[in-house]
C-alpha positions as CSV (number, residue, x, y, z in Angstrom):
1,M,-49.8,186.5,138.6
2,S,-47.2,184.4,140.3
3,E,-44.7,185.6,137.8
4,M,-45.4,189.1,138.3
5,T,-45.2,188.8,142.1
6,N,-41.8,186.9,141.7
7,T,-40.6,189.9,139.6
8,F,-41.7,192.5,142.0
9,S,-40.1,190.5,145.0
10,N,-36.9,190.1,143.1
11,Q,-36.8,193.9,142.3
12,K,-37.5,195.0,145.9
13,P,-33.8,194.2,147.2
14,V,-32.5,196.1,144.1
15,N,-34.5,199.2,144.8
16,I,-33.6,199.1,148.3
17,G,-30.0,198.9,147.4
18,F,-30.1,201.6,145.1
19,G,-31.9,203.8,147.6
20,I,-29.2,203.0,150.2
21,L,-26.6,204.0,147.7
22,I,-28.2,207.3,146.6
23,V,-28.4,208.0,150.5
24,L,-25.0,207.3,150.9
25,L,-23.9,209.4,147.9
26,Y,-25.9,212.4,149.0
27,T,-24.4,212.0,152.5
28,F,-20.9,212.1,151.1
29,L,-21.6,215.3,149.1
30,M,-23.5,217.1,151.8
31,A,-21.3,216.3,154.8
32,P,-18.5,218.7,153.7
33,L,-21.0,221.7,153.5
34,V,-22.5,220.8,156.9
35,M,-19.4,220.6,158.7
36,I,-18.0,224.0,157.0
37,I,-21.0,225.7,157.8
38,G,-21.2,224.2,161.5
39,A,-17.5,225.2,162.1
40,S,-18.4,228.8,160.9
41,F,-20.5,229.3,164.1
42,T,-18.0,227.9,166.5
43,N,-16.9,229.8,169.4
44,G,-13.5,228.2,169.6
45,M,-10.4,229.5,167.8
46,M,-9.7,226.6,165.3
47,I,-11.8,225.2,162.5
48,E,-13.4,222.3,164.2
49,F,-16.8,220.3,163.9
50,P,-18.8,219.9,166.0
51,P,-18.4,223.4,167.0
52,Q,-17.9,224.6,170.6
53,G,-20.8,226.8,171.3
54,F,-22.4,229.3,169.0
55,S,-21.1,232.6,168.0
56,W,-21.2,235.1,165.1
57,R,-17.9,236.4,165.7
58,W,-16.1,234.8,162.8
59,Y,-18.6,236.5,160.4
60,V,-18.0,240.0,162.0
61,E,-14.3,239.3,161.8
62,F,-14.7,238.5,158.2
63,F,-16.3,241.9,157.3
64,E,-13.7,243.5,159.4
65,R,-10.8,242.2,157.3
66,K,-10.4,244.6,154.3
67,D,-8.5,241.8,152.2
68,L,-11.2,239.3,152.5
69,V,-14.2,241.9,151.8
70,D,-12.1,243.4,148.7
71,G,-11.9,239.8,147.5
72,L,-15.4,239.4,148.1
73,L,-16.5,242.7,146.2
74,M,-14.1,241.8,143.2
75,S,-15.5,238.3,142.9
76,L,-19.1,239.5,142.9
77,R,-18.3,242.4,140.4
78,I,-16.3,240.1,137.9
79,G,-19.0,237.3,138.4
80,A,-21.7,239.7,137.7
81,I,-20.3,241.0,134.6
82,T,-19.3,237.4,133.5
83,A,-22.9,236.3,133.8
84,V,-24.3,239.2,131.7
85,V,-21.7,238.8,128.9
86,T,-21.8,235.1,128.8
87,M,-25.6,235.1,128.6
88,T,-25.7,237.5,125.9
89,V,-22.8,236.0,123.7
90,A,-24.1,232.3,124.5
91,M,-27.6,233.4,123.3
92,M,-26.2,234.5,120.0
93,A,-23.8,231.4,119.7
94,A,-26.8,229.0,120.6
95,M,-29.0,230.6,117.8
96,A,-26.1,230.5,115.4
97,G,-25.8,226.6,116.3
98,Q,-29.3,226.2,115.3
99,V,-28.8,227.1,111.5
100,I,-25.7,225.2,111.2
101,S,-26.2,221.5,110.0
102,G,-24.1,218.4,109.0
103,K,-20.6,217.8,110.3
104,L,-20.0,221.4,110.8
105,S,-22.6,221.7,113.7
106,G,-20.5,218.9,115.5
107,W,-17.5,221.0,115.1
108,F,-19.2,224.0,116.2
109,Q,-20.6,222.4,119.4
110,L,-17.1,221.2,120.1
111,G,-15.6,224.6,119.9
112,M,-18.2,226.2,121.9
113,T,-17.4,223.8,124.8
114,L,-13.8,223.7,124.2
115,P,-12.7,225.4,127.5
116,L,-14.2,222.4,129.5
117,L,-12.0,219.9,127.7
118,V,-8.8,221.8,128.0
119,P,-7.1,221.8,131.5
120,E,-7.7,225.2,133.3
121,L,-4.0,225.6,133.8
122,L,-3.0,225.3,130.1
123,T,-6.0,227.8,129.3
124,A,-4.7,230.1,132.0
125,V,-1.1,230.0,130.6
126,G,-2.1,230.5,127.0
127,L,-4.2,233.4,128.0
128,L,-1.6,235.0,130.0
129,F,0.7,235.1,127.1
130,F,-2.0,236.4,124.7
131,L,-2.7,239.3,127.2
132,Y,1.0,240.2,127.4
133,K,0.9,240.4,123.5
134,I,-1.9,242.9,123.7
135,Q,-0.9,244.8,126.7
136,M,-3.7,243.8,129.0
137,A,-1.8,241.2,131.4
138,K,-2.2,241.8,134.9
139,T,-5.3,243.9,134.6
140,V,-8.8,243.7,135.6
141,M,-10.0,243.7,132.0
142,G,-7.6,240.6,131.5
143,L,-9.0,238.8,134.4
144,Q,-12.5,239.5,133.3
145,M,-11.8,238.2,129.9
146,G,-10.5,234.8,131.4
147,H,-13.6,234.4,133.5
148,I,-15.9,235.1,130.6
149,L,-13.8,232.4,128.6
150,M,-14.1,229.7,131.3
151,S,-17.7,230.4,132.1
152,F,-19.2,230.6,128.7
153,P,-19.4,226.8,128.1
154,Y,-21.8,226.6,131.1
155,A,-24.1,229.2,129.8
156,Y,-23.8,227.9,126.3
157,V,-24.9,224.5,127.1
158,S,-27.9,225.6,129.1
159,I,-29.2,228.1,126.5
160,A,-28.5,225.8,123.5
161,A,-30.7,223.1,125.2
162,A,-33.4,225.5,125.8
163,I,-33.5,226.8,122.3
164,R,-33.3,223.2,120.8
165,Q,-36.8,222.7,122.5
166,V,-38.5,225.6,120.8
167,P,-40.3,224.2,117.8
168,A,-39.4,225.8,114.5
169,S,-43.1,226.0,113.6
170,L,-43.5,229.0,116.1
171,E,-41.0,231.0,114.2
172,E,-42.6,230.2,110.8
173,A,-45.8,231.0,112.4
174,S,-44.7,234.3,113.7
175,A,-43.0,235.2,110.3
176,S,-46.4,234.4,108.5
177,L,-48.2,236.7,110.6
178,G,-45.8,239.6,109.6
179,A,-43.4,239.7,112.6
180,T,-40.0,241.0,111.8
181,G,-37.0,238.9,113.1
182,W,-36.4,240.9,116.1
183,Q,-40.2,240.7,117.1
184,T,-40.2,237.1,116.6
185,F,-37.1,236.8,119.1
186,R,-38.2,239.2,121.5
187,L,-42.0,237.9,121.8
188,V,-41.7,234.2,120.9
189,I,-38.3,232.8,121.5
190,L,-36.8,234.6,124.2
191,P,-39.9,234.0,126.7
192,L,-39.6,230.3,126.1
193,V,-35.8,230.1,126.5
194,M,-35.6,232.4,129.5
195,P,-35.5,229.4,132.2
196,G,-32.5,228.1,130.2
197,L,-31.0,231.7,129.9
198,A,-31.5,232.2,133.7
199,M,-29.6,229.1,134.6
200,G,-26.9,229.8,132.0
201,G,-26.2,233.1,134.0
202,I,-26.5,231.4,137.4
203,F,-23.9,228.7,136.2
204,A,-21.7,231.3,134.8
205,F,-21.6,233.4,138.0
206,I,-21.1,230.4,140.3
207,N,-18.3,229.0,138.1
208,S,-16.8,232.7,137.8
209,F,-16.9,233.1,141.7
210,D,-15.1,229.9,142.3
211,L,-12.4,230.1,139.7
212,Y,-8.8,229.9,141.3
213,T,-6.2,228.8,138.7
214,I,-6.9,231.3,136.1
215,S,-7.5,233.9,138.7
216,L,-4.0,233.3,140.3
217,L,-2.4,233.7,136.9
218,L,-4.3,236.7,135.6
219,K,-5.0,238.6,138.6
220,P,-4.5,242.4,138.6
221,L,-1.4,243.8,140.7
222,G,-2.7,244.4,144.1
223,G,-6.1,242.7,143.5
224,N,-7.6,239.4,144.5
225,T,-10.6,237.6,144.2
226,L,-12.1,235.9,147.4
227,P,-10.8,232.4,146.5
228,L,-7.2,233.8,146.3
229,A,-7.7,236.0,149.3
230,L,-9.0,233.2,151.4
231,F,-6.0,230.9,150.1
232,D,-3.5,233.6,151.3
233,F,-5.5,233.8,154.6
234,L,-5.3,230.2,155.3
235,T,-1.5,230.1,154.4
236,Y,-0.9,232.0,157.9
237,E,-4.1,231.3,159.9
238,F,-6.5,228.5,160.2
239,K,-9.2,230.5,162.1
240,P,-12.9,229.7,161.5
241,T,-13.2,233.1,159.6
242,A,-12.2,230.9,156.6
243,A,-15.2,228.8,157.2
244,A,-17.5,232.0,157.3
245,A,-16.2,233.0,154.1
246,A,-16.9,229.7,152.6
247,T,-20.5,229.5,154.2
248,L,-21.3,233.1,152.5
249,S,-20.0,231.5,149.1
250,I,-22.3,228.5,149.7
251,L,-25.2,230.9,150.7
252,L,-24.6,232.8,147.3
253,S,-24.9,229.6,145.3
254,I,-28.3,228.7,147.1
255,G,-29.4,232.2,146.6
256,G,-28.8,232.1,142.8
257,V,-31.0,228.8,142.7
258,A,-33.7,230.3,144.6
259,L,-33.8,233.3,142.4
260,V,-34.3,231.3,139.5
261,Q,-36.9,229.3,141.2
262,K,-38.7,232.6,142.0
263,L,-38.3,234.1,138.5
264,V,-39.0,231.0,136.2
265,G,-39.2,228.0,138.4
266,L,-36.7,225.0,138.5
267,Q,-39.1,222.6,136.7
268,R,-38.8,225.0,133.5
269,A,-35.3,225.6,133.8
270,F,-34.2,221.8,133.7
């Protein structure tokens, strides 16, 4: 009994230390978000924290600026298409990965996540040369392809993890009861992997919405995504309008997580 008491007493300072470390880590991560959100409501003329008073004026100015609104709409459109396409393709790739075994399986997994391992700038330059070869450089379609390529691994990792948790016995049982392959997928596999599918789509959308380097090189003539429009804005002005735009991006990310929670629940998604 005395040994157990000594063990618990020795672990207590360690637990307190880890607790303090976690609090400091979360403070470090959350502080910039709190500051930028607070700065977006300032009544002053500069981005500053704590804000001077309270005002919605910078949100009003954001929606009055055509360049920023056009960038927001383009980012939303490209992000939505990216999410749908990557979910579909990643689902097929994850199911294909299930039937591959041995060393080939490892190479397949590496290939599916390769865009995460290669620097984004190198990928963007290579894709730009490729798009020039096929006469699609500096077009919305070319930009869309780049966003799909860079967002695909995020969807694939989430969906592949969900598929690996589906017991093979369920598919065998479904087939033994006379279900076709499509029926097994639609009625058995899809409902079970839906949380991972939803999270994959959300990750793909958020990644697409925030992409900068690849958007800079592949953007169509006369078009900007929100990160590019925001960078152009900050080049000449440092008004809290930029903080309002950043806050809207944060709210979109939070809204995506809330949507997953409402549809499938975060506990099932992880």
